VOGU-3710 file (C-alpha; in Angstrom, 3 decimals, decimal comma):
1> mvvsriggwv> 207,236/24,739/123,920  204,509/26,442/125,917  204,840/23,892/128,691  208,171/25,269/129,848  206,653/28,687/130,480  203,480/27,693/132,305  204,996/28,465/135,683  205,055/32,170/134,893  201,291/32,385/134,513  198,836/33,061/137,334
11> mlrkrisvkv> 196,223/30,317/137,561  192,763/31,820/137,987  189,799/30,590/139,937  186,979/29,180/137,842  184,943/31,903/136,169  181,676/31,893/134,319  182,138/31,560/130,587  180,548/34,181/128,381  179,506/33,401/124,820  180,257/36,184/122,343
21> rqndisdcga> 179,277/36,070/118,692  181,197/37,957/116,035  179,374/40,662/114,059  180,968/39,740/110,752  183,670/37,498/109,332  186,467/39,969/110,101  186,047/40,427/113,868  186,333/36,886/115,214  189,513/37,976/117,019  187,774/40,880/118,752
31> aalasvaahg> 184,834/38,636/119,717  187,215/35,985/121,081  189,009/38,610/123,167  185,656/39,919/124,460  184,886/36,380/125,646  188,275/36,101/127,358  187,714/39,471/129,049  184,317/38,285/130,299  186,037/35,329/131,978  187,960/37,900/134,000
41> gircsvsvlr> 184,853/39,891/134,880  185,630/42,627/132,350  182,850/43,706/130,027  184,073/45,110/126,731  182,150/45,440/123,484  183,356/43,890/120,251  183,435/47,290/118,522  185,748/48,755/121,174  188,106/45,800/120,815  187,964/46,082/117,016
51> hmsgtdqsgt> 189,220/49,641/117,337  191,876/48,802/119,936  193,222/45,823/117,988  193,288/47,551/114,602  190,782/45,139/113,075  189,975/45,911/109,455  188,150/44,080/106,679  191,004/41,556/106,452  190,772/40,637/110,137  192,901/41,005/113,277
61> svkglveask> 196,584/40,284/113,773  197,919/38,405/116,792  199,961/41,490/117,696  196,763/43,558/117,597  195,039/41,204/120,058  198,008/41,376/122,437  197,981/45,193/122,344  194,197/45,349/122,816  194,415/42,965/125,799  196,947/45,196/127,517
71> sigigaeafk> 194,758/48,240/126,802  191,922/46,758/128,896  194,202/45,660/131,738  194,748/42,005/130,798  198,254/40,642/130,365  198,697/38,738/127,109  201,485/36,972/125,269  201,568/34,918/122,085  203,282/31,535/121,835  203,902/28,747/119,373
81> gtkeslslip> 202,691/25,537/120,986  202,257/21,816/120,438  199,177/19,648/120,839  200,487/18,303/124,168  200,464/21,816/125,630  196,729/22,372/125,034  195,740/20,383/128,115  198,387/22,093/130,292  197,989/25,778/129,482  195,815/28,031/131,694
91> kpailhmkkk> 192,330/28,692/130,378  190,857/30,650/128,724  193,247/30,867/125,807  192,773/32,017/122,229  193,744/29,619/119,445  194,586/30,757/115,930  192,898/28,476/113,382  192,960/27,967/109,626  189,622/26,692/108,337  189,338/24,148/105,554
101> egrlhyvvlt> 188,413/26,838/103,021  191,650/28,687/103,884  190,071/31,398/106,051  191,928/32,370/109,241  189,886/32,301/112,430  190,159/32,653/116,226  188,433/30,517/118,880  188,564/30,462/122,685  189,734/27,327/124,476  187,732/27,430/127,711
111> qssgkyfkvm> 188,206/24,027/129,354  189,932/20,669/128,964  188,848/17,369/130,483  190,443/14,118/129,452  190,382/13,673/125,693  187,919/16,472/125,024  188,101/20,259/125,044  185,443/22,943/125,233  185,839/25,627/122,585  183,870/28,879/122,276
121> dpadgqihkq> 183,566/29,623/118,562  182,735/33,293/117,777  181,285/32,170/114,432  178,078/31,110/116,228  178,793/32,288/119,772  178,371/28,779/121,188  180,583/26,408/123,163  181,423/23,160/121,372  182,934/19,937/122,645  185,852/18,870/120,440
131> sleqicmewt> 188,527/16,221/120,525  192,249/16,988/120,348  192,360/15,634/116,802  189,519/17,920/115,679  191,279/20,989/117,080  194,687/20,101/115,649  193,216/19,659/112,160  192,712/23,452/111,977  195,035/24,874/114,643  198,065/26,744/113,270
141> gvlllftfpq> 200,002/26,218/116,507  199,705/29,872/117,538  197,966/30,629/120,834  197,511/33,542/123,211  197,688/33,174/126,986  196,344/35,721/129,458  196,858/36,920/133,017  194,033/38,769/134,759  194,250/41,457/137,454  194,233/39,921/140,929
151> sgktppftla> 190,936/40,370/142,773  190,058/39,387/146,296  186,416/38,673/145,590  184,153/37,645/142,771  182,651/40,655/140,984  178,962/41,155/141,888  176,318/40,367/139,327  175,360/43,355/137,199  173,027/43,738/134,284  174,620/43,861/130,860
161> phvknlltna> 175,062/47,488/129,717  172,712/47,095/126,761  169,984/45,781/129,094  170,565/48,735/131,438  170,275/51,120/128,502  167,028/49,500/127,390  165,553/49,797/130,890  166,765/53,394/131,225  165,099/54,356/127,960  161,925/52,558/129,038
171> qqgwkiypvs> 161,865/54,550/132,294  161,651/57,776/130,288  157,959/57,018/129,738  157,006/56,646/133,402  154,431/59,434/133,037  152,811/57,818/129,995  152,599/54,220/131,208  150,233/54,778/134,204  147,797/56,804/132,069  147,972/54,181/129,324
181> tvisifgtls> 147,355/51,426/131,865  144,307/53,121/133,417  142,762/53,738/129,989  143,405/50,146/128,940  141,833/48,817/132,130  138,714/50,807/131,284  138,763/49,201/127,832  139,027/45,761/129,418  136,102/46,538/131,711  134,040/47,609/128,692
191> miavalfike> 134,650/44,189/127,109  133,666/42,513/130,366  130,476/44,598/130,313  129,664/43,114/126,894  130,056/39,590/128,297  127,770/40,392/131,233  125,277/42,042/128,856  125,122/38,822/126,812  124,469/36,776/129,972  121,621/39,030/131,118
201> lidsvipdgn> 120,212/39,189/127,595  119,994/35,409/127,225  119,035/34,513/130,799  116,687/37,380/131,779  115,779/39,989/129,179  114,751/37,712/126,285  112,831/35,150/128,435  110,996/37,972/130,289  110,350/40,019/127,142  111,438/43,148/129,039
211> qkrlvsmsai> 111,809/45,705/126,217  112,397/48,647/128,561  115,287/46,938/130,325  116,799/45,973/126,958  116,782/49,620/125,832  118,349/50,905/129,065  121,058/48,214/129,067  121,851/48,844/125,396  122,085/52,602/125,986  124,511/52,091/128,874
221> livitvvsif> 126,610/49,719/126,756  126,723/52,234/123,877  127,932/54,994/126,232  130,596/52,690/127,681  131,739/51,705/124,168  131,957/55,314/122,907  133,901/56,444/125,988  136,183/53,417/125,679  136,971/54,151/122,016  137,592/57,836/122,779
231> lsairsylll> 139,974/56,976/125,615  141,671/54,375/123,410  142,321/57,077/120,796  143,863/59,300/123,494  146,050/56,393/124,632  147,216/55,744/121,064  148,096/59,429/120,615  150,079/59,541/123,868  151,998/56,401/122,924  152,629/57,789/119,428
241> khavnteekl> 154,180/60,942/120,909  156,229/58,821/123,282  157,394/56,630/120,381  158,439/59,615/118,267  160,212/61,285/121,212  162,017/58,041/122,052  163,183/57,563/118,475  164,276/61,203/118,247  166,272/60,912/121,475  167,964/57,639/120,494
251> tgsylshlcs> 168,707/58,766/116,945  170,056/62,112/118,152  172,301/60,399/120,713  173,573/57,927/118,128  174,352/60,560/115,489  175,958/62,792/118,115  178,117/59,878/119,241  179,179/59,140/115,661  180,371/62,746/115,398  182,506/62,454/118,536
261> iplpfyntfk> 184,286/59,105/118,179  187,829/58,917/116,741  188,021/59,192/112,962  190,028/55,932/112,503  187,010/54,044/113,880  185,273/54,536/110,537  188,039/52,581/108,825  187,037/49,441/110,741  183,332/49,494/109,835  181,451/49,523/106,565
271> tgeltsrisd> 178,924/52,302/106,044  176,041/49,812/105,944  177,000/48,486/109,388  176,642/51,965/110,847  173,444/52,915/109,007  171,812/49,612/109,999  171,827/50,826/113,621  169,058/53,267/112,653  166,850/50,214/112,031  167,903/48,926/115,445
281> iyrirnfiae> 166,711/52,204/116,976  163,329/51,655/115,311  163,077/48,210/116,930  164,017/49,618/120,340  161,402/52,332/119,917  158,752/49,738/119,032  159,556/47,737/122,138  159,571/50,729/124,508  156,574/52,629/123,141  154,368/49,813/121,847
291> tlpdavisll> 155,287/46,340/123,051  155,989/47,204/126,694  152,671/49,046/127,338  150,742/46,334/125,474  152,471/43,615/127,496  151,531/45,313/130,790  147,919/45,603/129,650  147,866/41,985/128,508  149,147/40,872/131,893  146,528/42,944/133,747
301> tlvisfillf> 143,770/41,725/131,419  144,914/38,164/132,009  144,735/38,604/135,791  141,310/40,321/135,699  139,809/37,752/133,336  141,323/34,937/135,398  139,641/36,254/138,571  136,295/36,727/136,808  136,427/33,258/135,251  136,936/31,651/138,657
311> gmnsglalvc> 134,178/33,854/140,060  131,715/32,696/137,405  132,599/29,004/137,283  135,638/27,489/138,957  135,375/24,249/136,972  135,531/25,939/133,580  138,208/28,320/134,880  140,334/25,343/135,922  140,066/23,993/132,365  141,440/27,316/131,074
321> tlfiplyaav> 144,248/27,215/133,634  145,445/23,837/132,331  146,299/25,494/128,997  148,740/28,004/130,540  151,710/25,534/130,524  151,002/24,833/126,837  151,185/28,546/125,991  154,318/28,932/128,137  156,020/26,035/126,340  155,266/27,629/122,960
331> filhdrarkp> 156,699/30,980/124,130  159,888/29,519/125,610  160,663/27,176/122,709  160,009/29,930/120,182  162,300/32,353/122,019  165,133/29,823/122,317  164,897/28,839/118,669  164,687/32,415/117,397  167,375/34,025/119,571  170,442/33,023/117,495
341> lfkklmekga> 168,537/33,200/114,209  167,320/36,771/114,683  170,804/38,145/115,469  172,066/36,395/112,358  169,241/37,926/110,322  170,128/41,447/111,484  173,817/40,902/110,718  173,126/39,516/107,235  170,778/42,424/106,571  173,466/44,913/107,596
351> sfqgyiiesl> 176,037/43,092/105,451  173,780/43,196/102,389  172,930/46,854/102,956  176,612/47,710/103,387  177,582/45,907/100,189  174,920/47,737/98,179  176,113/51,105/99,533  179,758/50,305/98,740  178,817/49,083/95,247  176,896/52,259/94,481
361> ksmatirnfg> 179,856/54,358/95,615  182,182/52,322/93,377  179,879/52,082/90,358  182,387/53,880/88,101  185,076/51,303/88,930  182,626/48,447/88,386  181,665/49,812/84,964  185,194/50,748/83,881  186,553/47,280/84,581  183,523/45,381/83,301
371> menyslskas> 182,709/43,870/86,687  178,926/44,276/86,452  178,247/40,536/86,388  180,678/39,896/89,220  179,119/42,663/91,318  175,602/41,371/90,667  176,701/37,817/91,448  178,202/38,914/94,761  175,089/40,945/95,617  172,896/37,948/94,756
381> skfrelktem> 175,044/35,724/96,951  174,697/38,094/99,905  170,953/38,379/99,332  170,640/34,582/99,223  172,355/34,460/102,608  169,886/37,077/103,861  166,969/35,189/102,315  168,070/31,973/104,028  167,964/33,714/107,410  164,611/35,339/106,573
391> vangriaiia> 163,136/31,935/105,715  164,600/30,367/108,870  163,168/33,137/111,064  159,851/33,016/109,207  159,625/29,253/109,607  160,097/29,531/113,367  157,502/32,329/113,534  154,990/30,276/111,510  155,456/27,229/113,724  155,086/29,329/116,879
401> gssselatrl> 152,049/31,171/115,508  150,386/27,955/114,414  151,100/26,338/117,784  149,643/29,327/119,615  146,570/29,329/117,361  146,143/25,586/117,901  146,261/26,078/121,678  143,670/28,877/121,412  141,270/26,808/119,309  141,674/23,753/121,508
411> ltvtvlwtgg> 140,863/25,946/124,505  137,778/27,321/122,732  136,520/23,845/121,829  137,227/22,583/125,345  135,329/25,500/126,940  132,323/24,978/124,635  132,423/21,232/125,166  132,728/21,444/128,947  130,289/24,371/129,191  127,765/22,660/126,916
421> savvsgkita> 127,872/19,569/129,116  127,277/21,765/132,181  124,274/23,432/130,491  122,809/20,064/129,489  123,207/18,763/133,035  121,604/21,940/134,408  124,635/23,121/136,359  124,806/26,498/134,561  122,510/28,482/132,311  123,036/29,031/128,586
431> gemvsfyala> 123,678/32,720/129,271  126,411/31,896/131,758  128,076/29,573/129,260  128,030/32,179/126,466  129,245/34,851/128,884  132,033/32,554/130,070  132,972/31,893/126,443  133,202/35,650/125,815  135,377/36,112/128,899  137,573/33,193/127,811
441> alftapmqql> 138,451/35,268/124,746  139,838/37,875/127,166  142,010/35,073/128,545  143,373/33,749/125,227  143,985/37,112/123,503  146,415/38,373/126,201  148,254/35,056/126,099  148,862/35,488/122,364  149,828/39,130/122,913  152,373/38,082/125,529
451> assftalreg> 153,798/35,611/123,009  154,430/38,385/120,504  155,822/40,506/123,350  158,489/37,883/123,981  159,476/38,120/120,317  159,594/41,921/120,455  161,608/41,737/123,687  164,171/39,537/121,972  164,315/41,934/119,023  164,663/44,894/121,391
461> ltasyrlhdi> 167,478/43,260/123,377  169,345/42,268/120,217  168,901/45,738/118,730  170,001/47,340/122,017  173,098/45,123/122,072  174,032/46,131/118,528  173,435/49,823/119,256  175,432/49,670/122,496  178,249/47,989/120,576  178,778/51,275/118,704
471> msvhkenqsd> 177,796/53,619/121,552  180,429/52,006/123,804  183,269/53,205/121,566  185,152/55,859/123,507  184,928/59,457/122,355  187,913/61,454/121,173  190,417/62,576/123,766  189,243/66,077/124,711  192,262/66,996/126,837  193,856/70,378/126,239
481> ckksehmiea> 196,861/70,663/123,968  200,232/71,243/125,606  201,673/74,728/125,197  204,669/75,489/122,982  206,583/78,567/121,850  205,993/77,484/118,245  202,701/77,486/116,311  202,696/73,668/116,318  205,438/71,424/117,616  205,855/67,651/117,365
491> rnisfgypgr> 207,985/66,395/120,246  209,601/62,991/119,740  206,426/61,389/118,428  206,359/57,698/117,546  203,422/55,996/115,923  202,272/52,661/114,566  198,763/51,422/113,872  197,413/48,743/116,270  198,725/45,324/115,353  201,400/46,701/113,004
501> rllfrnlsfs> 205,023/47,824/113,271  205,989/51,419/113,973  205,800/53,806/111,036  208,294/56,209/112,566  210,052/56,807/115,865  211,082/59,995/117,704  209,951/62,395/114,994  210,351/66,052/115,994  209,665/69,256/114,102  208,019/72,629/114,563
511> mhkgkvllik> 205,931/74,987/112,442  206,601/78,728/112,486  204,696/81,809/111,378  205,359/82,703/107,758  207,338/79,494/107,130  206,657/76,473/104,903  207,532/72,990/106,137  207,492/70,246/103,497  207,344/66,499/104,196  208,340/64,029/101,508
521> gksgcgkstv> 209,055/60,319/101,390  208,051/57,100/99,726  204,495/55,781/99,851  203,533/54,170/103,148  206,211/55,870/105,241  203,638/57,789/107,294  203,380/61,241/105,704  199,565/61,370/105,827  199,702/59,812/109,286  201,716/62,816/110,467
531> vsllmkhlep> 198,912/65,084/109,209  196,331/62,987/111,106  198,454/63,274/114,248  198,641/67,049/113,866  194,847/67,154/113,440  194,601/64,958/116,572  192,601/62,280/114,796  195,319/59,899/116,003  197,236/59,822/119,277  201,010/59,195/119,224
541> legevacnla> 202,252/56,121/121,055  205,092/58,224/122,440  205,738/61,944/122,499  203,237/64,755/122,129  201,944/67,507/119,863  202,077/70,991/121,416  200,825/74,328/120,108  200,769/78,082/120,594  197,353/78,913/119,153  194,518/81,210/120,171
551> gkcslvdyrk> 191,922/79,969/122,642  192,167/77,547/125,541  193,844/74,858/123,415  190,888/72,507/123,802  190,353/70,067/120,940  187,622/72,274/119,450  189,744/75,446/119,698  192,774/73,604/118,358  190,999/72,442/115,204  189,407/75,846/114,674
561> nialvpqnpq> 192,920/77,230/114,252  193,966/74,679/111,631  192,790/74,452/108,020  193,280/71,167/106,175  193,346/70,346/102,470  193,182/66,508/102,407  194,209/64,038/99,700  190,573/63,271/99,024  188,692/66,596/98,791  185,547/65,048/100,373
571> lwgdsimeci> 183,277/67,892/99,276  180,187/68,195/101,448  177,241/70,463/100,768  174,146/71,017/98,635  175,897/73,591/96,451  179,419/74,599/95,471  178,954/77,688/97,640  178,191/75,498/100,663  181,204/73,308/99,842  183,443/76,377/100,066
581> ipgngreldc> 181,620/77,954/103,019  180,201/75,123/105,178  176,906/76,024/106,823  178,287/76,387/110,324  176,889/79,805/111,213  179,838/81,956/110,110  178,893/85,164/108,396  180,018/85,315/104,794  182,811/87,784/104,054  181,762/88,584/100,480
591> nyftsivkel> 184,900/90,533/99,601  187,199/87,782/100,893  185,151/85,110/99,118  185,281/87,054/95,841  189,046/87,518/96,072  189,621/83,808/96,718  187,455/82,505/93,866  189,118/84,958/91,472  192,562/84,048/92,733  191,857/80,361/92,049
601> eldkmamrlp> 189,777/81,097/88,914  186,785/79,337/90,425  184,611/82,151/89,107  185,387/81,010/85,555  184,443/77,443/86,511  181,154/78,653/88,026  180,264/80,535/84,846  180,300/77,225/82,940  177,824/75,625/85,347  174,025/75,942/84,970
611> fgfsthpgeg> 173,451/77,608/88,358  176,898/79,012/89,081  177,986/78,583/92,683  174,468/77,331/93,516  175,013/74,235/91,350  174,875/70,929/93,225  178,351/69,307/93,082  177,027/65,741/93,205  177,721/63,304/96,028  181,222/64,072/97,278
621> gallsrgeqq> 181,743/66,359/94,263  181,090/63,596/91,720  179,872/66,065/89,060  183,176/67,970/89,145  186,612/67,012/87,885  189,254/65,964/90,421  191,197/69,155/89,788  188,095/71,282/90,359  187,415/69,382/93,576  190,946/70,087/94,825
631> riayaralmk> 190,709/73,795/94,031  187,378/73,998/95,869  188,890/72,112/98,831  191,763/74,607/98,906  189,310/77,531/98,759  187,360/75,928/101,627  190,542/75,864/103,716  191,335/79,511/102,934  187,823/80,624/103,931  188,548/79,320/107,418
641> kapvllmdea> 191,185/82,083/107,876  193,176/79,790/110,155  196,755/80,646/111,211  197,908/77,118/110,297  197,421/75,345/106,955  198,036/71,625/106,340  198,134/70,317/102,758  198,217/66,549/102,223  199,090/65,822/98,563  196,591/68,576/97,764
651> tasldnkses> 197,892/69,389/94,252  198,343/65,861/92,899  195,482/66,110/90,371  196,034/69,687/89,203  197,273/70,822/85,823  200,287/73,114/85,636  198,206/76,291/85,513  196,000/75,354/88,487  199,031/74,206/90,453  200,717/77,518/89,698
661> lirdsllklk> 197,637/79,368/91,008  197,758/77,474/94,303  201,532/77,887/94,599  201,190/81,652/94,151  198,391/81,652/96,718  200,615/79,770/99,172  203,386/82,331/98,779  200,866/85,089/99,454  199,585/83,191/102,485  203,139/82,656/103,686
671> gsgcailivs> 203,766/86,388/103,469  200,730/87,060/105,649  202,285/85,002/108,478  200,483/81,664/108,066  202,356/78,533/109,169  202,152/75,999/106,336  202,879/72,263/106,163  202,877/70,568/102,759  203,032/66,840/102,038  204,221/66,571/98,451
681> hdqkmveiad> 206,757/65,075/96,025  206,427/67,994/93,611  209,776/69,682/92,994  208,064/73,049/92,511  206,587/72,775/96,002  210,027/71,866/97,328  211,317/75,161/95,947  208,994/77,254/98,151  209,735/75,273/101,331  211,817/76,718/104,167
691> yiidmdnysc> 212,284/73,343/105,856  212,141/69,825/104,437  211,617/66,571/106,314  212,664/63,544/104,278  211,077/60,514/105,941  213,398/57,738/104,880  213,701/54,395/106,638  211,360/55,637/109,385  213,770/58,386/110,426  213,832/62,069/109,634
701> nilt> 216,464/64,461/108,374  215,751/68,186/108,426  217,309/70,174/105,596  217,351/73,962/105,260
//
């Protein structure tokens, strides 16, 4: 019973609830925890919590949520409760649900009052009022309770990080915006000049038959128009440069960040989710370099035209003013209706894009198992979901556009009607009415422009939120490696992935010059994880990895001194040559390269290819056999000339002859003083090992 343990929890003062919507079906737990954190005044993005909790495509475990909570400074504990305890437990709390279709889900219980409860559902990011019976129909009985750090005062209001980022990026164009504004004001004045020209033409020039005045006025208007168009072209060019520079800066920052975040992060996101952020950058760029300057100009034009309208005829100007609330209502209702729909549209688009990318990568599997129809059916289903959101967004846009157009036409008719009556009654001249009508267009056009600006602002904020969600993921730990008397030493390291049990505990070993250390064990015992720990892609929960390598032992220096041959060769380059010698600025040692390719008989392989070593290997080496890929990956590691070599099941796909070539190469490398670690079950590799670690039952025994 949860009730018996309530006394141990710190009751919190009432906090403002924050609604958080999940990005996809798998991260409802991370979104729920982000909402709980917001109750405690802690801002944390969903992507960061995904990484901390070990969320993958199957979802988040309760253990993962508890560990992630502690990582951000919030105490958390899981309980098994009863329905009576729901009204007694401290809020907010996370409830574990099982939906009718069998899908597991998390929601946040935010408040209870009488028979009803308020629940924040990450599925739509909204708070719903539910009865106890409604909750218990889906609740599994599992809940998470939280304790927040004690604080003497309420945290001050601060802008959301993604809003700050958007404003910061907008401030980069502070030199462009004033110039753009001045040029646009001149353009507005040129349009006002046209309206005044019409008034003088109808009221004075035509009745007087003054041909000379007509010519002079027309000449002045032509000069003003030409200058206005020329300045407008300059403004467009300046904004274009600003747009391109903004996109380059954002894209560069995003790609740079992707190259510096921990490698396991990529296991929690589909490729399409990450590539879709490039489209978000395009939307941010549009808002900063196009929408924002246009909105400022529209606002200034609106103010100028408003002043002129009242100066010409206060009665007609008052009629125009009465339409402002109508425009405002259209803007506000459109924004409120489109806000949740647009975020959904972007998420469905990213999901569809990600599925297509994954399907293309797995096309061989789809063909080999005859799953073409299933794959197409799933793609069609995802596109139908995307189409539904596109139609919903389009419907809202059509309604808003039609409403805005209706308001504009009603205003036009009203101005002509009221102005015509004033002309008939002799209160104003026909020229004044036509001139007022022309100026009224300067009033309605900015209003419509501001409407579209609201839409672009919403798109920019949503895109900025999605981009910040990835940019907020912490970079790799860049701290220096501890020193050791051995080449590499693992000191009592323990590791388990977030939300899962430990793979191993207190594992210790060391690598020595000219020695081969072999790790073997059953699948899933953590052999490849040890390699990732040595490469510092993962951080041990306990213990440390120390080294005695050249350089300052920074992360960059550390990895420069280690060559890795992974399970998956992951060839990268536009040619086989580039796959062996990555284009990182190192000068090619032709003699060393020649000796390696001969040693591994890659020269014979190249002779069979149309362009030799200049042949494109295909994406990830798809045009080569698995054995050829592994030999190239091994050659790539040797070209690094590192004092430490790690091999993770690197000979699994090789024939006996190729395996013999690599084994002979390893013996030669061993003789040169290289420290070697091999993960393998191959008995022939066991024979060349100096030390063997047998990882059995999550313990280690070292044999010599």
